[in-house]
C-alpha positions as CSV (number, residue, x, y, z in Angstrom):
1,X,104.8,104.9,136.3
2,X,104.1,101.7,134.3
3,X,105.6,98.5,135.7
4,X,107.9,96.3,133.8
5,X,106.5,93.0,132.5
6,X,108.5,89.9,131.8
7,X,108.2,88.8,128.2
8,X,106.6,85.5,127.1
9,X,109.7,83.7,125.9
10,X,110.4,80.2,124.6
11,X,113.3,79.7,126.9
12,X,117.0,79.8,126.3
13,X,118.1,79.0,122.7
14,X,121.4,77.3,121.9
15,X,123.4,80.0,120.1
16,X,127.0,80.5,119.1
17,X,129.4,82.6,121.1
18,X,129.5,86.3,120.4
19,X,130.6,87.3,116.9
20,X,132.2,90.4,115.3
21,X,130.9,92.1,112.1
22,X,132.8,92.0,108.8
23,X,131.5,93.8,105.8
24,X,131.6,92.3,102.3
25,X,131.1,93.8,98.8
26,X,127.3,93.8,98.5
27,X,126.2,90.8,96.5
28,X,122.9,89.6,95.2
29,X,122.3,86.1,96.6
30,X,118.7,85.8,95.5
31,X,116.6,87.1,92.6
32,X,114.7,89.0,92.0
33,X,112.9,85.7,92.1
34,X,109.2,85.0,92.1
35,X,108.4,83.2,95.3
36,X,104.9,81.6,95.3
37,X,102.2,82.3,97.7
38,X,103.1,80.8,101.1
39,X,106.3,79.5,99.4
40,X,109.8,79.2,100.9
41,X,113.1,79.4,99.1
42,X,116.4,78.4,100.7
43,X,119.6,80.3,100.1
44,X,123.1,79.1,100.9
45,X,125.3,82.0,101.9
46,X,128.3,80.6,104.0
47,X,131.2,79.7,101.8
48,X,130.1,82.1,99.1
49,X,130.0,85.9,98.4
50,X,132.9,86.5,100.7
51,X,131.1,84.9,103.7
52,X,133.2,82.3,105.4
53,X,132.0,78.8,106.4
54,X,132.1,79.7,110.1
55,X,129.8,82.7,109.8
56,X,127.0,82.5,112.4
57,X,124.7,85.1,110.9
58,X,124.6,87.6,108.0
59,X,123.4,91.2,107.5
60,X,121.2,91.3,104.5
61,X,118.8,93.6,102.6
62,X,115.5,91.8,101.8
63,X,113.4,93.5,99.2
64,X,110.3,93.2,97.0
65,X,109.3,95.2,93.9
66,X,106.0,95.4,92.1
67,X,104.2,92.5,93.8
68,X,100.9,91.1,92.5
69,X,99.4,91.0,96.0
70,X,97.9,94.2,97.3
71,X,99.4,93.6,100.7
72,X,101.7,91.0,102.2
73,X,104.9,90.1,104.0
74,X,108.2,88.3,103.5
75,X,110.3,86.8,106.3
76,X,113.9,85.7,106.5
77,X,114.8,83.1,109.0
78,X,117.4,80.3,109.7
79,X,117.2,77.5,107.1
80,X,114.8,74.8,108.1
81,X,113.2,76.6,111.0
82,X,109.5,77.2,111.4
83,X,108.1,80.3,109.6
84,X,108.0,83.1,112.2
85,X,104.8,84.8,113.2
86,X,106.0,88.2,112.0
87,X,107.5,89.2,108.7
88,X,110.8,90.9,108.0
89,X,109.1,93.4,105.7
90,X,105.6,94.3,104.8
91,X,104.0,96.0,101.8
92,X,100.7,97.7,101.4
93,X,100.1,98.1,97.7
94,X,100.9,96.1,94.5
95,X,103.1,99.0,93.2
96,X,105.1,99.5,96.3
97,X,108.8,98.6,96.4
98,X,110.2,97.9,99.8
99,X,113.7,97.1,101.1
100,X,114.4,96.2,104.7
101,X,117.7,95.3,106.5
102,X,117.8,92.1,108.6
103,X,120.3,90.1,110.6
104,X,119.6,86.4,110.0
105,X,121.1,83.6,111.9
106,X,122.4,80.9,109.6
107,X,121.6,77.2,109.9
108,X,123.8,74.9,107.9
109,X,125.3,78.0,106.3
110,X,121.9,78.9,104.8
111,X,118.8,81.0,105.4
112,X,115.2,80.7,104.2
113,X,112.9,83.4,102.6
114,X,109.2,82.9,103.0
115,X,106.4,84.7,101.2
116,X,103.3,84.9,103.5
117,X,101.1,86.7,101.0
118,X,98.2,85.3,98.9
119,X,100.0,85.9,95.6
120,X,103.5,85.4,94.3
121,X,106.0,88.1,95.0
122,X,109.4,89.1,93.3
123,X,111.9,88.8,96.2
124,X,115.6,89.7,96.3
125,X,118.2,89.3,98.9
126,X,121.6,91.2,99.0
127,X,124.3,90.2,101.5
128,X,126.1,93.1,103.1
129,X,128.3,91.5,105.8
130,X,128.6,88.6,108.2
131,X,129.2,87.9,111.9
132,X,131.8,85.2,112.9
133,X,133.4,84.4,116.2
134,X,137.0,85.6,116.8
135,X,137.0,88.1,113.9
136,X,135.4,91.3,112.7
137,X,134.4,94.6,114.3
138,X,132.7,95.0,117.6
139,X,129.7,97.3,118.2
140,X,129.0,100.0,120.8
141,X,125.3,100.6,121.0
142,X,124.6,104.3,121.9
143,X,121.7,106.5,122.8
144,X,120.0,107.6,119.5
145,X,120.9,111.0,118.3
146,X,120.4,112.9,115.1
147,X,123.5,113.4,112.9
148,X,121.3,114.6,110.0
149,X,117.8,116.0,110.0
150,X,116.7,118.3,107.2
151,X,113.5,119.5,109.1
152,X,115.6,120.6,112.1
153,X,118.7,121.8,110.3
154,X,121.0,119.2,111.8
155,X,124.0,118.3,109.7
156,X,123.4,121.1,107.2
157,X,123.4,124.9,107.2
158,X,119.7,125.5,106.9
159,X,116.3,123.7,107.4
160,X,115.5,122.5,103.9
161,X,114.4,119.1,102.4
162,X,116.8,117.1,100.3
163,X,116.1,117.9,96.7
164,X,115.3,115.5,93.9
165,X,118.3,113.6,92.6
166,X,120.5,115.6,95.0
167,X,123.5,114.6,97.1
168,X,124.5,116.3,100.4
169,X,127.6,115.6,102.5
170,X,127.2,115.3,106.3
171,X,130.0,115.2,108.9
172,X,129.6,112.2,111.2
173,X,132.8,111.5,113.1
174,X,132.8,113.5,116.3
175,X,129.0,114.0,116.1
176,X,126.1,112.3,117.8
177,X,128.3,110.2,120.1
178,X,130.5,108.9,117.2
179,X,134.2,109.0,118.2
180,X,136.9,110.1,115.7
181,X,138.2,106.6,115.6
182,X,134.9,104.9,114.4
183,X,135.2,102.8,111.3
184,X,131.4,102.1,110.7
185,X,128.2,103.6,112.0
186,X,124.7,102.1,112.4
187,X,122.0,104.6,111.4
188,X,118.3,104.6,111.5
189,X,117.2,106.3,108.3
190,X,113.7,108.0,108.0
191,X,111.9,110.2,105.5
192,X,108.9,112.4,105.8
193,X,106.6,114.3,103.5
194,X,107.5,112.7,100.2
195,X,105.5,113.8,97.1
196,X,106.7,111.0,94.8
197,X,108.2,107.6,95.0
198,X,112.0,107.5,95.6
199,X,115.0,106.0,97.4
200,X,117.8,107.1,99.7
201,X,121.4,105.9,99.4
202,X,124.1,106.6,102.0
203,X,127.8,106.0,101.6
204,X,131.3,107.1,102.6
205,X,132.1,110.6,101.3
206,X,135.2,109.6,99.4
207,X,133.8,106.5,97.8
208,X,131.7,105.8,94.7
209,X,128.0,105.9,95.2
210,X,126.5,102.3,95.5
211,X,123.9,101.3,93.0
212,X,121.3,100.4,95.6
213,X,118.8,102.2,97.7
214,X,118.9,101.7,101.5
215,X,115.5,103.1,102.1
216,X,112.5,103.3,99.6
217,X,109.2,105.0,99.9
218,X,106.0,105.7,97.9
219,X,104.1,109.0,97.7
220,X,102.3,108.2,100.9
221,X,105.5,107.7,102.9
222,X,105.6,103.9,103.1
223,X,108.3,102.6,103.7
224,X,109.5,105.4,106.0
225,X,112.4,104.0,108.0
226,X,115.3,101.4,107.8
227,X,118.3,100.5,109.9
228,X,121.6,100.5,108.0
229,X,125.3,100.0,108.6
230,X,127.6,102.4,106.7
231,X,131.4,102.7,106.5
232,X,133.4,105.8,107.2
233,X,136.5,106.9,105.3
234,X,139.2,109.3,106.2
235,X,136.9,112.3,105.6
236,X,134.6,111.2,108.4
237,X,131.6,112.3,106.3
238,X,128.7,110.5,104.7
239,X,126.9,111.4,101.5
240,X,123.1,111.2,101.2
241,X,121.5,110.9,97.8
242,X,117.8,111.2,97.0
243,X,117.0,109.3,93.8
244,X,113.3,110.4,93.9
245,X,111.6,112.8,91.6
246,X,110.7,115.2,94.4
247,X,112.3,116.7,97.5
248,X,111.9,114.9,100.8
249,X,112.7,115.4,104.5
250,X,115.5,113.1,105.7
251,X,116.5,112.1,109.2
252,X,119.5,109.9,110.2
253,X,120.1,109.0,113.8
254,X,123.1,107.2,115.1
255,X,122.3,104.1,117.2
256,X,125.7,102.5,117.3
257,X,129.2,102.4,115.9
258,X,132.1,100.0,115.2
259,X,135.6,101.0,116.3
260,X,138.7,100.2,118.3
261,X,137.0,101.3,121.6
262,X,133.9,99.1,121.0
263,X,133.5,95.8,122.7
264,X,130.1,94.4,121.9
265,X,130.0,91.0,120.1
266,X,126.7,89.8,118.6
267,X,124.9,86.6,119.6
268,X,122.2,86.0,117.0
269,X,119.1,84.1,118.2
270,X,116.2,82.5,116.6
271,X,113.3,85.0,116.3
272,X,111.8,85.3,119.8
273,X,108.6,87.2,120.5
274,X,109.0,89.3,123.6
275,X,105.9,91.6,123.1
276,X,102.6,91.5,121.3
277,X,99.9,93.7,122.8
278,X,97.2,91.8,120.8
279,X,98.1,88.5,122.3
280,X,99.0,89.4,125.9
281,X,102.7,88.7,125.4
282,X,105.1,91.0,127.3
283,X,102.3,92.8,129.2
284,X,99.0,91.9,130.8
285,X,95.8,92.2,128.8
286,X,95.3,92.6,125.0
287,X,94.7,96.3,124.8
288,X,96.8,98.4,122.4
289,X,99.4,100.9,123.6
290,X,97.6,104.1,124.3
291,X,98.5,107.4,122.7
292,X,101.4,109.3,124.4
293,X,102.0,106.4,126.8
294,X,105.1,104.3,127.7
295,X,105.4,100.5,128.0
296,X,108.3,99.2,130.0
297,X,109.4,95.9,128.6
298,X,111.9,93.5,130.3
299,X,114.0,91.9,127.6
300,X,116.4,89.9,129.7
301,X,115.9,86.6,131.6
302,X,115.2,84.2,128.8
303,X,116.7,84.3,125.3
304,X,118.6,87.4,126.3
305,X,120.8,86.9,129.3
306,X,121.3,89.4,132.1
307,X,124.3,91.6,131.7
308,X,123.8,92.2,128.0
309,X,124.7,95.6,126.6
310,X,122.1,95.9,123.9
311,X,119.4,94.0,122.0
312,X,118.7,93.7,118.3
313,X,114.9,93.7,118.0
314,X,112.3,93.9,115.2
315,X,109.7,96.5,116.3
316,X,106.3,96.5,114.6
317,X,103.2,98.7,114.9
318,X,99.6,98.3,113.7
319,X,97.8,101.6,114.2
320,X,94.1,101.9,114.3
321,X,94.1,105.3,112.5
322,X,96.3,108.3,111.8
323,X,100.1,108.6,111.7
324,X,102.7,108.5,114.5
325,X,105.9,107.0,115.7
326,X,107.3,104.6,118.3
327,X,110.5,105.4,120.3
328,X,112.6,102.7,122.0
329,X,115.3,103.5,124.5
330,X,117.1,102.4,127.7
331,X,114.9,102.4,130.8
332,X,115.9,104.9,133.5
333,X,117.1,107.5,131.0
334,X,115.2,110.3,129.3
335,X,113.4,109.7,126.0
336,X,115.6,110.5,123.0
337,X,114.3,112.7,120.1
338,X,114.7,110.1,117.3
339,X,112.0,107.4,116.9
340,X,112.5,103.8,115.8
341,X,109.3,103.2,113.8
342,X,107.1,105.6,111.9
343,X,103.6,105.0,110.4
344,X,101.5,107.2,108.1
345,X,98.0,105.7,108.3
346,X,95.8,103.2,110.1
347,X,95.5,99.5,109.4
348,X,99.0,99.0,108.0
349,X,101.7,97.0,109.6
350,X,105.0,99.0,109.8
351,X,108.2,97.4,111.1
352,X,111.9,98.4,111.6
353,X,115.0,96.8,113.0
354,X,116.3,98.6,116.1
355,X,119.5,98.5,118.2
356,X,118.5,99.4,121.8
357,X,121.1,99.7,124.7
358,X,120.1,97.8,127.8
359,X,120.8,98.9,131.3
360,X,121.4,96.8,134.4
361,X,117.7,96.2,135.1
362,X,117.2,94.6,131.6
363,X,114.3,96.8,130.7
364,X,113.7,99.0,127.6
365,X,111.0,101.7,127.2
366,X,108.6,101.9,124.3
367,X,106.6,105.1,123.8
368,X,103.7,105.7,121.4
369,X,104.2,109.2,120.2
370,X,101.0,109.2,118.1
371,X,97.6,110.6,118.8
372,X,95.8,107.2,118.6
373,X,96.4,103.9,120.3
374,X,98.5,101.3,118.4
375,X,99.2,97.6,118.6
376,X,102.9,96.9,119.1
377,X,105.0,93.8,118.8
378,X,108.7,93.2,119.3
379,X,110.8,90.2,118.2
380,X,114.3,89.7,119.5
381,X,116.9,88.6,116.9
382,X,120.0,88.9,118.9
383,X,122.0,90.7,121.7
384,X,125.4,92.1,122.3
385,X,127.8,91.1,125.1
386,X,130.9,92.9,126.3
């Protein structure tokens, strides 16, 4: 079996003590605002929008819509820090609308948004919640498991895609490792076989549907996955709404939950590259990850201390051709069915935020499920203790 390689880390980073998560009423903190090519905009968040002054990091949605550039990326990072090598989100056409969740460590109560493309881009940022020491909900990272999958008939009576402008209710409490006491769930949302552009919204069954899409896609399937945090009400169900003009297959896998039995507090870090197969970081050589092969990656020992229960990591793929997916899971356990990142064609950068439980050896497994080799990178954004 493949051996585990220690990542190329920058060394320990001074970070706050672990923090619990507290949701806020979603609020637009930026834009849509045109950010110039290679431009950076600072956004003060702490002390506003329900985010307290002692917040260490925030959960945000970062999005672009109708860019002038045919391809590009936007990153969100601590205020005043160097622009990271890897973007928070990428787009592949000037008509594509993309939204991507991110956990961003605050510096001076603020974060920066940087447009790395060659043209200006309309960027928006919505704050969804914050992490602060001594308060908030604690997370339990879990093995990924489907709670809803239209192609497999999970969460509904039959195998059928979610119709255009259609809502379906899905039971979540007591399913896929989610206890009956869970207050919030962390889901990886994915879509497949879309015929038109569209968006997916998920919310507590007894509540009013939010006016925002948590996952967007174009007719080719880009963007096809996003990590989201959603509340549960007394019904224990979630509603899924397809705002697109055509039916689409939808999959939602549970990767964690917040509840009274959870004990994980988040320590947000500066973005730290632990893997890049193109640059020889995290493994020897610069070859891509071969089709149907597994890479064992040690994530502890530097920024992430030994004994952590889970990592928050941005996973990215650059396929040479064809479609496929990348699965991340705890080393020493069997591969779960849900994947973390999906791609539809070659030459395009595809990323997604992932919550991955970490075992005692500090290693996670990454498998290329596609039929072609793929370049892979991983950027640690935080870890859970407790």
